[in-house]
C-alpha positions as CSV (number, residue, x, y, z in Angstrom):
1,M,23.0,53.1,45.8
2,A,20.9,54.8,43.2
3,D,23.2,53.4,40.5
4,L,22.9,50.0,41.9
5,H,19.2,50.2,41.9
6,R,19.1,51.5,38.3
7,C,21.4,48.6,37.3
8,S,19.2,46.1,39.0
9,K,16.1,47.6,37.4
10,G,17.9,47.5,34.0
11,A,18.9,43.9,34.4
12,V,15.3,43.0,35.3
13,I,14.0,44.8,32.3
14,M,16.5,43.1,30.0
15,R,15.6,39.7,31.4
16,M,11.9,40.4,30.7
17,S,12.6,41.7,27.4
18,K,14.5,38.5,26.5
19,L,11.6,36.4,28.0
20,V,9.0,38.3,25.9
21,L,11.2,38.0,22.8
22,T,11.6,34.2,23.4
23,M,7.8,33.8,23.8
24,M,7.2,35.9,20.6
25,L,9.6,33.7,18.8
26,L,8.0,30.4,20.1
27,G,4.6,31.8,19.1
28,A,5.8,32.9,15.8
29,T,7.4,29.3,15.3
30,C,4.1,27.7,16.1
31,A,2.3,30.0,13.7
32,V,4.7,29.2,10.9
33,Q,4.4,25.5,11.6
34,A,0.6,25.8,11.4
35,E,0.9,27.9,8.2
36,E,3.2,25.3,6.6
37,L,0.5,22.5,6.7
38,N,-0.6,22.0,3.1
39,G,-2.1,19.6,0.7
40,T,-3.6,16.4,2.3
41,L,-2.4,17.1,5.9
42,K,-4.2,20.4,5.8
43,K,-7.3,18.9,4.5
44,I,-7.3,16.3,7.1
45,K,-6.7,18.8,9.9
46,D,-9.4,21.2,8.5
47,N,-12.0,18.3,8.2
48,G,-11.1,16.5,11.3
49,V,-11.1,13.2,9.5
50,I,-8.7,11.0,7.6
51,V,-10.2,8.8,4.8
52,V,-8.3,5.6,3.9
53,G,-8.8,3.5,0.9
54,H,-8.7,-0.3,1.2
55,R,-9.1,-3.4,-0.7
56,E,-12.0,-6.0,-0.1
57,S,-10.3,-9.1,-1.1
58,S,-6.5,-8.7,-1.8
59,V,-5.4,-11.5,0.5
60,P,-3.1,-11.1,2.4
61,F,-2.5,-7.4,1.9
62,S,-5.8,-5.7,2.4
63,Y,-9.1,-7.5,2.9
64,Y,-12.0,-8.2,5.1
65,D,-11.7,-11.0,7.7
66,N,-14.5,-13.1,9.0
67,S,-15.6,-10.3,11.2
68,Q,-15.6,-7.7,8.2
69,K,-12.6,-6.0,9.8
70,V,-10.1,-4.8,7.3
71,V,-6.8,-6.6,7.9
72,G,-3.5,-7.6,6.2
73,Y,0.1,-6.9,5.5
74,S,-0.6,-3.6,3.8
75,Q,-3.3,-2.6,6.2
76,D,-0.7,-2.8,9.0
77,Y,1.2,0.0,7.1
78,S,-1.9,2.0,6.8
79,N,-2.6,1.8,10.4
80,Q,0.9,3.0,11.2
81,I,0.6,6.0,8.8
82,V,-2.8,6.9,10.4
83,D,-1.0,6.9,13.8
84,A,1.8,9.0,12.4
85,V,-0.7,11.6,11.1
86,K,-2.5,11.8,14.5
87,K,0.9,12.5,16.1
88,K,2.0,15.1,13.5
89,L,-1.2,17.0,13.7
90,N,-1.5,16.5,17.5
91,M,-5.1,15.1,17.0
92,P,-5.2,11.7,18.9
93,D,-9.0,11.6,18.5
94,L,-8.8,12.0,14.7
95,Q,-11.7,10.5,13.0
96,V,-10.7,7.5,10.7
97,K,-12.9,6.6,7.8
98,L,-12.3,3.5,5.8
99,I,-13.8,3.2,2.2
100,P,-13.4,0.1,-0.1
101,I,-11.8,0.6,-3.5
102,T,-11.1,-1.5,-6.6
103,S,-8.4,-1.8,-9.2
104,Q,-10.7,0.1,-11.5
105,N,-11.8,3.0,-9.4
106,R,-8.8,3.6,-7.1
107,I,-7.0,6.2,-9.1
108,P,-10.2,8.3,-10.0
109,L,-11.3,8.2,-6.3
110,L,-7.9,9.3,-5.2
111,Q,-7.7,12.2,-7.7
112,N,-11.2,13.5,-6.9
113,G,-10.4,13.6,-3.2
114,T,-12.8,10.7,-2.0
115,F,-9.9,9.2,0.0
116,D,-6.5,10.5,1.2
117,F,-4.3,7.5,0.6
118,E,-4.4,3.7,0.2
119,C,-2.0,0.8,1.0
120,G,-3.2,-2.2,-0.8
121,S,-1.7,-4.2,-3.7
122,T,-1.1,-1.2,-6.1
123,T,1.9,-1.4,-8.4
124,N,4.1,1.6,-8.7
125,N,5.2,2.1,-12.3
126,L,6.2,5.0,-14.5
127,E,2.7,5.0,-16.3
128,R,0.8,5.3,-13.0
129,Q,3.2,8.1,-11.7
130,K,1.6,10.3,-14.3
131,Q,-1.7,10.2,-12.3
132,A,-0.7,9.6,-8.7
133,A,2.2,9.6,-6.3
134,F,3.8,6.5,-4.5
135,S,5.4,5.9,-1.2
136,N,8.4,3.8,-0.5
137,T,7.8,0.4,-1.7
138,I,6.1,-2.0,0.8
139,F,6.3,-5.3,-1.3
140,V,8.0,-6.8,-4.3
141,V,6.2,-9.3,-6.4
142,G,6.6,-11.3,-9.6
143,T,3.7,-12.0,-12.0
144,R,2.8,-15.7,-12.5
145,L,-0.1,-18.0,-12.9
146,L,-2.3,-20.0,-10.7
147,A,-3.6,-23.4,-12.1
148,K,-4.8,-26.8,-11.2
149,K,-1.9,-29.2,-10.6
150,D,-3.4,-31.6,-13.2
151,A,-4.4,-28.9,-15.9
152,G,-1.0,-29.3,-17.8
153,I,-0.2,-25.5,-17.3
154,K,3.4,-25.2,-16.2
155,D,4.4,-21.9,-18.0
156,F,3.0,-19.0,-20.2
157,A,3.5,-20.9,-23.4
158,D,0.9,-23.6,-22.2
159,L,-1.8,-20.8,-22.4
160,A,-2.1,-20.8,-26.1
161,G,-5.7,-21.1,-27.4
162,K,-7.1,-21.3,-23.8
163,N,-9.3,-19.3,-21.5
164,V,-7.1,-17.2,-19.0
165,V,-8.6,-14.9,-16.3
166,V,-7.0,-11.7,-15.0
167,T,-8.3,-8.9,-12.7
168,S,-9.4,-5.8,-14.6
169,G,-7.5,-2.6,-14.2
170,T,-4.2,-4.3,-13.1
171,T,-0.7,-4.3,-14.6
172,S,-1.2,-8.0,-15.1
173,E,-4.1,-7.5,-17.5
174,I,-1.9,-5.1,-19.6
175,I,1.0,-7.6,-19.7
176,L,-1.3,-10.6,-20.6
177,N,-2.8,-8.8,-23.6
178,Q,0.5,-7.7,-24.7
179,L,1.8,-11.3,-24.5
180,N,-1.2,-12.5,-26.5
181,D,-0.8,-10.0,-29.2
182,Q,3.1,-10.2,-29.5
183,K,3.1,-14.0,-29.7
184,N,-0.2,-14.5,-31.4
185,M,-1.2,-17.0,-28.6
186,K,-5.0,-16.7,-29.4
187,M,-5.8,-16.9,-25.7
188,R,-9.3,-15.8,-24.6
189,I,-8.7,-13.4,-21.8
190,I,-11.5,-12.9,-19.2
191,S,-11.1,-9.7,-17.2
192,A,-12.8,-10.1,-13.8
193,K,-13.8,-7.3,-11.5
194,D,-11.5,-8.2,-8.5
195,H,-9.0,-10.9,-7.4
196,G,-11.8,-12.9,-5.5
197,D,-14.0,-12.9,-8.9
198,S,-10.9,-13.9,-10.8
199,F,-10.3,-16.9,-8.7
200,R,-14.1,-17.9,-8.7
201,T,-13.8,-17.9,-12.5
202,L,-10.8,-20.2,-12.4
203,E,-12.3,-22.5,-9.7
204,S,-15.6,-22.9,-11.7
205,G,-13.6,-24.1,-14.8
206,R,-14.3,-21.1,-17.0
207,A,-10.6,-20.4,-17.2
208,V,-7.5,-22.8,-16.9
209,A,-5.2,-20.2,-15.3
210,F,-5.3,-16.9,-13.3
211,M,-2.5,-14.5,-14.0
212,M,-1.6,-12.1,-11.1
213,D,1.1,-11.2,-8.7
214,D,2.5,-14.3,-7.0
215,A,1.8,-13.2,-3.4
216,L,-1.9,-12.4,-4.3
217,L,-2.1,-15.8,-6.1
218,A,-0.9,-17.4,-2.8
219,G,-3.7,-15.6,-1.0
220,E,-6.4,-16.7,-3.4
221,R,-5.1,-20.3,-3.2
222,A,-5.4,-20.2,0.6
223,K,-9.2,-19.2,0.2
224,A,-9.9,-22.1,-2.1
225,K,-12.2,-25.0,-1.2
226,Q,-9.3,-27.4,-1.8
227,P,-6.1,-25.3,-1.6
228,A,-3.9,-28.4,-2.2
229,I,-5.1,-29.0,-5.8
230,W,-3.7,-25.6,-7.0
231,E,-0.2,-24.5,-7.7
232,I,1.6,-21.2,-8.7
233,V,3.6,-21.7,-11.9
234,G,5.3,-20.0,-14.7
235,K,8.5,-17.9,-15.2
236,P,7.6,-14.4,-13.7
237,Q,6.8,-12.0,-16.6
238,T,7.8,-8.9,-14.6
239,Q,8.9,-7.9,-11.2
240,E,6.7,-5.2,-9.6
241,A,6.8,-2.9,-6.6
242,Y,3.7,-2.2,-4.4
243,G,3.6,1.2,-2.8
244,C,1.0,3.2,-0.9
245,M,-0.7,5.6,-3.3
246,L,-1.4,9.3,-2.6
247,R,-2.0,12.4,-4.6
248,K,0.6,13.9,-6.8
249,D,2.5,17.0,-5.8
250,D,2.1,16.6,-2.0
251,P,5.7,16.3,-0.8
252,Q,4.8,17.0,2.9
253,F,2.3,14.0,3.1
254,K,4.6,11.7,1.1
255,A,7.5,12.6,3.5
256,L,5.5,11.5,6.5
257,I,4.3,8.3,4.8
258,D,7.8,7.4,3.6
259,E,9.4,8.0,7.0
260,T,6.7,5.8,8.6
261,I,7.4,3.0,6.1
262,S,11.2,3.3,6.4
263,T,10.9,3.2,10.2
264,A,8.9,0.0,10.0
265,Q,11.2,-1.6,7.6
266,K,14.5,-0.7,9.3
267,S,13.2,-1.5,12.8
268,G,12.2,-5.1,12.0
269,T,8.4,-4.2,12.5
270,A,7.8,-4.7,8.7
271,E,9.4,-8.2,8.7
272,K,7.3,-9.1,11.8
273,S,4.3,-8.1,9.9
274,F,5.4,-10.3,6.9
275,N,5.9,-13.3,9.1
276,R,2.4,-12.6,10.5
277,W,0.7,-12.6,7.2
278,F,2.7,-14.9,5.0
279,N,4.0,-17.6,7.4
280,Q,1.2,-18.0,10.1
281,P,-2.3,-19.1,9.8
282,I,-4.5,-16.2,8.7
283,P,-8.3,-15.6,8.1
284,P,-10.6,-16.5,6.5
285,K,-9.6,-20.2,6.6
286,N,-6.8,-20.1,9.1
287,L,-4.3,-21.4,6.5
288,N,-0.6,-20.6,6.1
289,L,0.5,-19.2,2.8
290,N,4.1,-20.4,3.5
291,F,5.4,-17.6,1.3
292,T,9.2,-17.1,1.7
293,L,10.8,-13.8,2.3
294,S,12.6,-13.1,-1.0
295,D,16.0,-11.6,-1.5
296,E,14.4,-8.6,-3.0
297,M,12.3,-8.0,0.1
298,K,15.3,-8.5,2.4
299,A,17.1,-5.8,0.4
300,L,14.2,-3.5,0.6
301,Y,14.0,-3.7,4.3
302,K,17.7,-2.8,4.6
303,S,17.4,0.0,2.1
304,P,13.9,1.6,1.9
305,N,13.2,3.3,-1.5
306,D,10.3,4.3,-3.8
307,K,11.7,3.1,-7.1
308,A,9.4,1.8,-9.7
309,L,10.6,-1.5,-11.2
310,N,8.8,-1.0,-14.6
């Protein structure tokens, strides 16, 4: 009987020891997980706020609607990424701060920590990868021209000796200047501060064409006083991949962003967002861009990746 009592007591002690060990292991695991937070995710958790960069007039990617709310195709991705961060950090009430950025200041403001990431209309290319990291691609564009239908501008060769506007700080600005130099086209290139300013320069007659990514040109045309008088023309000079931009050397944050984008693309959520912003009436003038989902975009949704195209 004494032996049985001792055995029972020993079994209880063993079970309790296993329970204590399990609890210690769980506690250690949680501690390790907490310690593993680094880079931007640690910054967000420590500060209790995530700061998201956005564009002001990159229709239909990231821009202000008539109520001064930031909306657009790229902004949909931003919102999904913020939700993923809240879930990852178990911070459902995480403060979200939005700050406007431009083509000129987006990289410096990212590097100095002013904002944590941005999804807008930023091209992922090898040169920019020296300064920032990029997520999986969210959009594929071609660089073309917006001009009046009666302006006689049908391709880039027609720009010789004419005023052409482009947005400062963009890859299109670099390409246009290279084209001008290499082919001695004697274009007078006007660099505007943002896409809206570029289109106003075109609309006022100070330039005969506006060079930019085709999807952005479609967005600017939709904002025009008379959208029907404008057309997108010219053989694409380059094909470019838009990605969300984050700081370099932050694999933990990039993995979270990439997974969020990949899930949206493979699940059909991204294509629904595309149809919402490119094939339905959108603010500010309730016009439809009627922009077709390209073969490149279809391939992207099937096989998400972060490859730069130039």
